[in-house]
Structure formats: C-alpha cells, structure tokens
DRENTORKOL-3810 file (N, C-alpha, C; in nm, 4 decimals):
REM DRENTORKOL-3810
@n.u->0.0682; n.v->-0.1094; n.w->-0.0046; ca.u->-0.0019; ca.v->0.0045; ca.w->-0.0137; c.u->0.0856; c.v->0.1233; c.w->0.0123
@n.u->0.0343; n.v->0.2437; n.w->-0.0414; ca.u->0.1020; ca.v->0.3345; ca.w->-0.0516; c.u->0.0186; c.v->0.4818; c.w->-0.0470
@n.u->0.0818; n.v->0.5839; n.w->0.0042; ca.u->0.0122; ca.v->0.7137; ca.w->0.0027; c.u->0.0996; c.v->0.8010; c.w->-0.0834
@n.u->0.0227; n.v->0.8903; n.w->-0.1869; ca.u->0.0715; ca.v->0.9856; ca.w->-0.2525; c.u->0.0053; c.v->1.1298; c.w->-0.2424
@n.u->0.0362; n.v->1.2154; n.w->-0.1753; ca.u->-0.0451; ca.v->1.3191; ca.w->-0.1649; c.u->0.0405; c.v->1.4472; c.w->-0.2100
@n.u->-0.0105; n.v->1.5363; n.w->-0.2847; ca.u->0.0644; ca.v->1.6625; ca.w->-0.3254; c.u->-0.0218; c.v->1.7881; c.w->-0.2766
@n.u->0.0351; n.v->1.8886; n.w->-0.2415; ca.u->-0.0345; ca.v->2.0167; ca.w->-0.1898; c.u->0.0392; c.v->2.1324; c.w->-0.2373
@n.u->-0.0233; n.v->2.2113; n.w->-0.3416; ca.u->0.0471; ca.v->2.3203; ca.w->-0.3910; c.u->0.0426; c.v->2.4203; c.w->-0.2737
@n.u->0.1252; n.v->2.5082; n.w->-0.2800; ca.u->0.1503; ca.v->2.6070; ca.w->-0.1917; c.u->0.1844; c.v->2.7703; c.w->-0.2426
@n.u->0.1719; n.v->2.8563; n.w->-0.1596; ca.u->0.2308; ca.v->2.9958; ca.w->-0.2254; c.u->0.3126; c.v->3.0601; c.w->-0.1246
@n.u->0.3642; n.v->2.9789; n.w->-0.0347; ca.u->0.4581; ca.v->3.0270; ca.w->0.0905; c.u->0.5816; c.v->3.0408; c.w->0.0213
@n.u->0.6875; n.v->3.1055; n.w->0.1213; ca.u->0.8246; ca.v->3.1050; ca.w->0.0841; c.u->0.8834; c.v->2.9682; c.w->0.1187
@n.u->0.9777; n.v->2.9277; n.w->0.0457; ca.u->1.0367; ca.v->2.7723; ca.w->0.0667; c.u->1.0688; c.v->2.7483; c.w->0.2180
@n.u->1.1005; n.v->2.8494; n.w->0.2804; ca.u->1.1488; ca.v->2.8347; ca.w->0.4278; c.u->1.0012; c.v->2.8104; c.w->0.5184
@n.u->0.8843; n.v->2.8924; n.w->0.4825; ca.u->0.7793; ca.v->2.8645; ca.w->0.5569; c.u->0.7186; c.v->2.7110; c.w->0.5006
@n.u->0.7327; n.v->2.6865; n.w->0.3871; ca.u->0.6889; ca.v->2.5547; ca.w->0.3483; c.u->0.7527; c.v->2.4358; c.w->0.4266
@n.u->0.8927; n.v->2.4708; n.w->0.4402; ca.u->0.9819; ca.v->2.3774; ca.w->0.5116; c.u->0.9269; c.v->2.3521; c.w->0.6753
@n.u->0.8971; n.v->2.4723; n.w->0.7116; ca.u->0.8464; ca.v->2.4704; ca.w->0.8446; c.u->0.6960; c.v->2.4008; c.w->0.8610
@n.u->0.6294; n.v->2.4194; n.w->0.7746; ca.u->0.4976; ca.v->2.3317; ca.w->0.7786; c.u->0.5175; c.v->2.1760; c.w->0.7501
@n.u->0.6138; n.v->2.1450; n.w->0.6662; ca.u->0.6670; ca.v->2.0009; ca.w->0.6380; c.u->0.7235; c.v->1.9390; c.w->0.7684
@n.u->0.8058; n.v->2.0289; n.w->0.8463; ca.u->0.8479; ca.v->1.9831; ca.w->0.9744; c.u->0.7432; c.v->1.9617; c.w->1.0682
@n.u->0.6355; n.v->2.0625; n.w->1.0698; ca.u->0.5372; ca.v->2.0245; ca.w->1.1648; c.u->0.4508; c.v->1.9104; c.w->1.1281
@n.u->0.4408; n.v->1.8913; n.w->0.9942; ca.u->0.3671; ca.v->1.7500; ca.w->0.9557; c.u->0.4214; c.v->1.6446; c.w->0.9922
@n.u->0.5800; n.v->1.6462; n.w->0.9893; ca.u->0.6506; ca.v->1.5208; ca.w->1.0499; c.u->0.6403; c.v->1.4912; c.w->1.1718
@n.u->0.6610; n.v->1.6132; n.w->1.2606; ca.u->0.6468; ca.v->1.5927; ca.w->1.4028; c.u->0.5087; c.v->1.5416; c.w->1.4487
@n.u->0.4058; n.v->1.5979; n.w->1.3967; ca.u->0.2821; ca.v->1.5322; ca.w->1.4161; c.u->0.2667; c.v->1.3756; c.w->1.3793
@n.u->0.3096; n.v->1.3380; n.w->1.2665; ca.u->0.3181; ca.v->1.1973; ca.w->1.2267; c.u->0.4154; c.v->1.1295; c.w->1.3294
@n.u->0.5148; n.v->1.1727; n.w->1.3814; ca.u->0.6106; ca.v->1.1116; ca.w->1.4635; c.u->0.5390; c.v->1.0861; c.w->1.6078
@n.u->0.4559; n.v->1.1900; n.w->1.6471; ca.u->0.3880; ca.v->1.1657; ca.w->1.7760; c.u->0.2887; c.v->1.0715; c.w->1.7558
@n.u->0.2117; n.v->1.0665; n.w->1.6534; ca.u->0.1047; ca.v->0.9747; ca.w->1.6340; c.u->0.1113; c.v->0.8558; c.w->1.6021
@n.u->0.2383; n.v->0.8257; n.w->1.5018; ca.u->0.2498; ca.v->0.6835; ca.w->1.4771; c.u->0.3952; c.v->0.6241; c.w->1.5023
@n.u->0.4683; n.v->0.7220; n.w->1.5845; ca.u->0.6228; ca.v->0.6528; ca.w->1.6328; c.u->0.7139; c.v->0.6525; c.w->1.5406
@n.u->0.7252; n.v->0.7444; n.w->1.4269; ca.u->0.8013; ca.v->0.7411; ca.w->1.3346; c.u->0.9307; c.v->0.8230; c.w->1.3506
@n.u->1.0224; n.v->0.8173; n.w->1.2985; ca.u->1.1533; ca.v->0.8888; ca.w->1.3022; c.u->1.1735; c.v->0.9741; c.w->1.1854
@n.u->1.2300; n.v->1.0700; n.w->1.1865; ca.u->1.2543; ca.v->1.1549; ca.w->1.0765; c.u->1.3645; c.v->1.2650; c.w->1.0615
@n.u->1.4129; n.v->1.2988; n.w->0.9615; ca.u->1.5327; ca.v->1.3806; ca.w->0.9453; c.u->1.5402; c.v->1.4531; c.w->0.8116
@n.u->1.5951; n.v->1.5590; n.w->0.8072; ca.u->1.5989; ca.v->1.6366; ca.w->0.6720; c.u->1.7166; c.v->1.5929; c.w->0.6042
@n.u->1.7030; n.v->1.5745; n.w->0.4616; ca.u->1.8064; ca.v->1.5621; ca.w->0.3715; c.u->1.7790; c.v->1.6521; c.w->0.2513
@n.u->1.8395; n.v->1.7654; n.w->0.2596; ca.u->1.8285; ca.v->1.9056; ca.w->0.2026; c.u->1.6815; c.v->1.9482; c.w->0.1991
@n.u->1.6026; n.v->1.9304; n.w->0.0972; ca.u->1.4639; ca.v->1.9793; ca.w->0.0997; c.u->1.3793; c.v->1.8643; c.w->0.1085
@n.u->1.4184; n.v->1.7723; n.w->0.1404; ca.u->1.3342; ca.v->1.6345; ca.w->0.1720; c.u->1.3428; c.v->1.5810; c.w->0.3161
@n.u->1.2355; n.v->1.5672; n.w->0.3923; ca.u->1.2304; ca.v->1.5100; ca.w->0.4990; c.u->1.1871; c.v->1.3483; c.w->0.4862
@n.u->1.2905; n.v->1.2592; n.w->0.5371; ca.u->1.2984; ca.v->1.1236; ca.w->0.5255; c.u->1.2310; c.v->1.0758; c.w->0.6534
@n.u->1.1450; n.v->0.9866; n.w->0.6497; ca.u->1.0950; ca.v->0.9270; ca.w->0.7698; c.u->1.0910; c.v->0.7630; c.w->0.7552
@n.u->1.0727; n.v->0.6937; n.w->0.8638; ca.u->1.0639; ca.v->0.5767; ca.w->0.8554; c.u->1.0456; c.v->0.5104; c.w->1.0137
@n.u->1.0097; n.v->0.3786; n.w->1.0213; ca.u->0.9937; ca.v->0.3252; ca.w->1.1436; c.u->0.9226; c.v->0.1715; c.w->1.0767
@n.u->0.9592; n.v->0.0622; n.w->1.1502; ca.u->0.9170; ca.v->-0.0654; ca.w->1.1014; c.u->0.7792; c.v->-0.0709; c.w->1.0505
@n.u->0.7619; n.v->-0.0839; n.w->0.9335; ca.u->0.6111; ca.v->-0.0969; ca.w->0.8530; c.u->0.5680; c.v->-0.0013; c.w->0.7697
@n.u->0.6745; n.v->0.1392; n.w->0.7934; ca.u->0.6371; ca.v->0.2478; ca.w->0.7031; c.u->0.7665; c.v->0.3348; c.w->0.6790
@n.u->0.7771; n.v->0.3792; n.w->0.5649; ca.u->0.8993; ca.v->0.4574; ca.w->0.5369; c.u->0.8467; c.v->0.5599; c.w->0.4302
@n.u->0.8996; n.v->0.6755; n.w->0.4079; ca.u->0.8463; ca.v->0.7670; ca.w->0.2967; c.u->0.9248; c.v->0.8917; c.w->0.3010
@n.u->0.8848; n.v->0.9963; n.w->0.2163; ca.u->0.9624; ca.v->1.1400; ca.w->0.2116; c.u->0.8544; c.v->1.2338; c.w->0.2078
@n.u->0.8865; n.v->1.3387; n.w->0.2464; ca.u->0.8127; ca.v->1.4667; ca.w->0.2223; c.u->0.8862; c.v->1.5744; c.w->0.1640
@n.u->0.8869; n.v->1.5835; n.w->0.0289; ca.u->0.9589; ca.v->1.6807; ca.w->-0.0614; c.u->0.8990; c.v->1.8047; c.w->-0.0521
@n.u->0.9733; n.v->1.9145; n.w->-0.0219; ca.u->0.9323; ca.v->2.0569; ca.w->-0.0328; c.u->1.0044; c.v->2.1414; c.w->-0.1479
@n.u->0.9162; n.v->2.1828; n.w->-0.2349; ca.u->0.9749; ca.v->2.2895; ca.w->-0.3301; c.u->0.8998; c.v->2.3974; c.w->-0.3257
@n.u->0.9553; n.v->2.5099; n.w->-0.4038; ca.u->0.8962; ca.v->2.6488; ca.w->-0.3905; c.u->0.7368; c.v->2.6376; c.w->-0.4169
@n.u->0.6869; n.v->2.5474; n.w->-0.4784; ca.u->0.5420; ca.v->2.5326; ca.w->-0.5227; c.u->0.4364; c.v->2.4313; c.w->-0.4610
@n.u->0.4995; n.v->2.3283; n.w->-0.4161; ca.u->0.4218; ca.v->2.2273; ca.w->-0.3628; c.u->0.4988; c.v->2.1278; c.w->-0.2436
@n.u->0.4351; n.v->2.0766; n.w->-0.1643; ca.u->0.4534; ca.v->1.9739; ca.w->-0.0733; c.u->0.4041; c.v->1.8402; c.w->-0.1122
@n.u->0.4904; n.v->1.7263; n.w->-0.1370; ca.u->0.4561; ca.v->1.6211; ca.w->-0.1872; c.u->0.4892; c.v->1.5086; c.w->-0.0840
@n.u->0.4148; n.v->1.4297; n.w->-0.0336; ca.u->0.4377; ca.v->1.3275; ca.w->0.0844; c.u->0.3997; c.v->1.1894; c.w->0.0030
@n.u->0.4992; n.v->1.1101; n.w->0.0160; ca.u->0.4939; ca.v->0.9854; ca.w->-0.0379; c.u->0.5400; c.v->0.8848; c.w->0.0878
@n.u->0.4642; n.v->0.7750; n.w->0.1010; ca.u->0.4755; ca.v->0.7038; ca.w->0.1920; c.u->0.4390; c.v->0.5395; c.w->0.1400
@n.u->0.5237; n.v->0.4238; n.w->0.1863; ca.u->0.5098; ca.v->0.3007; ca.w->0.1520; c.u->0.4577; c.v->0.2266; c.w->0.2894
@n.u->0.3506; n.v->0.1712; n.w->0.3001; ca.u->0.3019; ca.v->0.1065; ca.w->0.4293; c.u->0.3003; c.v->-0.0344; c.w->0.4119
@n.u->0.3561; n.v->-0.1025; n.w->0.5204; ca.u->0.3452; ca.v->-0.2428; ca.w->0.5389; c.u->0.2440; c.v->-0.2729; c.w->0.6342
@n.u->0.2064; n.v->-0.3915; n.w->0.6813; ca.u->0.1497; ca.v->-0.4251; ca.w->0.7882; c.u->0.2108; c.v->-0.3835; c.w->0.9118
@n.u->0.1238; n.v->-0.3444; n.w->0.9958; ca.u->-0.0153; ca.v->-0.3231; ca.w->1.0270; c.u->-0.0466; c.v->-0.1729; c.w->0.9728
@n.u->0.0467; n.v->-0.0813; n.w->0.9185; ca.u->0.0179; ca.v->0.0442; ca.w->0.8900; c.u->-0.0994; c.v->0.0472; c.w->0.7593
@n.u->-0.0778; n.v->-0.0518; n.w->0.6717; ca.u->-0.1656; ca.v->-0.0595; ca.w->0.5501; c.u->-0.3086; c.v->-0.0694; c.w->0.5966
@n.u->-0.3300; n.v->-0.1207; n.w->0.7368; ca.u->-0.4637; ca.v->-0.1328; ca.w->0.7875; c.u->-0.5249; c.v->0.0098; c.w->0.8315
@n.u->-0.4310; n.v->0.0903; n.w->0.8674; ca.u->-0.4356; ca.v->0.2368; ca.w->0.9182; c.u->-0.4409; c.v->0.3486; c.w->0.8026
@n.u->-0.4202; n.v->0.3105; n.w->0.6859; ca.u->-0.4043; ca.v->0.3992; ca.w->0.5533; c.u->-0.4944; c.v->0.5116; c.w->0.5810
@n.u->-0.6089; n.v->0.5094; n.w->0.5901; ca.u->-0.7122; ca.v->0.5862; ca.w->0.5832; c.u->-0.6790; c.v->0.6848; c.w->0.7177
@n.u->-0.6483; n.v->0.6478; n.w->0.8142; ca.u->-0.6020; ca.v->0.7402; ca.w->0.9423; c.u->-0.4921; c.v->0.8157; c.w->0.9122
@n.u->-0.3875; n.v->0.7640; n.w->0.8761; ca.u->-0.2529; ca.v->0.8170; ca.w->0.8195; c.u->-0.2934; c.v->0.9406; c.w->0.7043
@n.u->-0.3497; n.v->0.8959; n.w->0.6086; ca.u->-0.4003; ca.v->1.0005; ca.w->0.5103; c.u->-0.4804; c.v->1.1156; c.w->0.5704
@n.u->-0.5789; n.v->1.0796; n.w->0.6474; ca.u->-0.6591; ca.v->1.1968; ca.w->0.7050; c.u->-0.5720; c.v->1.2787; c.w->0.7921
@n.u->-0.4695; n.v->1.2250; n.w->0.8722; ca.u->-0.3836; ca.v->1.3140; ca.w->0.9796; c.u->-0.2960; c.v->1.4082; c.w->0.8540
@n.u->-0.2304; n.v->1.3386; n.w->0.7506; ca.u->-0.1628; ca.v->1.4269; ca.w->0.6705; c.u->-0.2561; c.v->1.5460; c.w->0.6065
@n.u->-0.3600; n.v->1.5156; n.w->0.5461; ca.u->-0.4650; ca.v->1.6084; ca.w->0.5002; c.u->-0.5063; c.v->1.7294; c.w->0.5862
@n.u->-0.5533; n.v->1.6774; n.w->0.7086; ca.u->-0.5633; ca.v->1.7900; ca.w->0.8342; c.u->-0.4745; c.v->1.8800; c.w->0.8499
@n.u->-0.3301; n.v->1.8160; n.w->0.8561; ca.u->-0.2118; ca.v->1.9150; ca.w->0.8980; c.u->-0.1900; c.v->2.0115; c.w->0.7759
@n.u->-0.1997; n.v->1.9635; n.w->0.6591; ca.u->-0.1832; ca.v->2.0508; ca.w->0.5208; c.u->-0.2908; c.v->2.1359; c.w->0.5103
@n.u->-0.4134; n.v->2.1154; n.w->0.5302; ca.u->-0.5050; ca.v->2.2015; ca.w->0.5054; c.u->-0.4949; c.v->2.3013; c.w->0.6377
@n.u->-0.4535; n.v->2.2730; n.w->0.7505; ca.u->-0.4622; ca.v->2.3536; ca.w->0.8552; c.u->-0.3500; c.v->2.4964; c.w->0.8435
@n.u->-0.2619; n.v->2.4603; n.w->0.7321; ca.u->-0.1504; ca.v->2.5463; ca.w->0.7029; c.u->-0.1687; c.v->2.6110; c.w->0.5649
@n.u->-0.2555; n.v->2.5485; n.w->0.4681; ca.u->-0.2484; ca.v->2.5993; ca.w->0.3441; c.u->-0.3984; c.v->2.6408; c.w->0.2854
@n.u->-0.4992; n.v->2.6413; n.w->0.3825; ca.u->-0.6233; ca.v->2.6690; ca.w->0.3278; c.u->-0.6408; c.v->2.8343; c.w->0.3226
END
C-alpha cells in the first residue's frame, strides 16, 4: 500500500519547510516514526512505514510506503496528513 499526496502552496520555501517539519513532528507523535532532513526532503521511517516529504517552492509532496499493520491504518494516516496540510494551506 502507498500514500501519494501533493499540496500546492504559495509560501516561501522556508515557510513551507516549517509546515513540512510540523507535519513530520505530528506523524512522529501519532505513529512513532523517526525523521530527519536531507536537503529539501524529510525522510521518515519506522518498521512498517517509510517515505519522504519533498518541499519545493510550489508544492509539498508526501509519499509513503505502508506495510502491515500500517496498511490497515492507511485512511487514518492519510486523514492526519490532509488535516495538517489544510490547517496551514487553506
């Protein structure tokens, strides 16, 4: 199973990076992932899930690959991502 979410934005790159960092922190708190920055990409992982949050001047792109048991929680993970992105980009 996988997640692929793109959210256009009109923020500066630094502001969008802060939103991405907030998203990663929220996912870490909810789902116990570890994450870190690699240039303009947040890389995250834990057993059963790994992915990236790419930040560019126009878009934040979240990609995740889900193993069991996270595949069973795909909707909850997607909802958490969408809520965090809408909170900052609406």
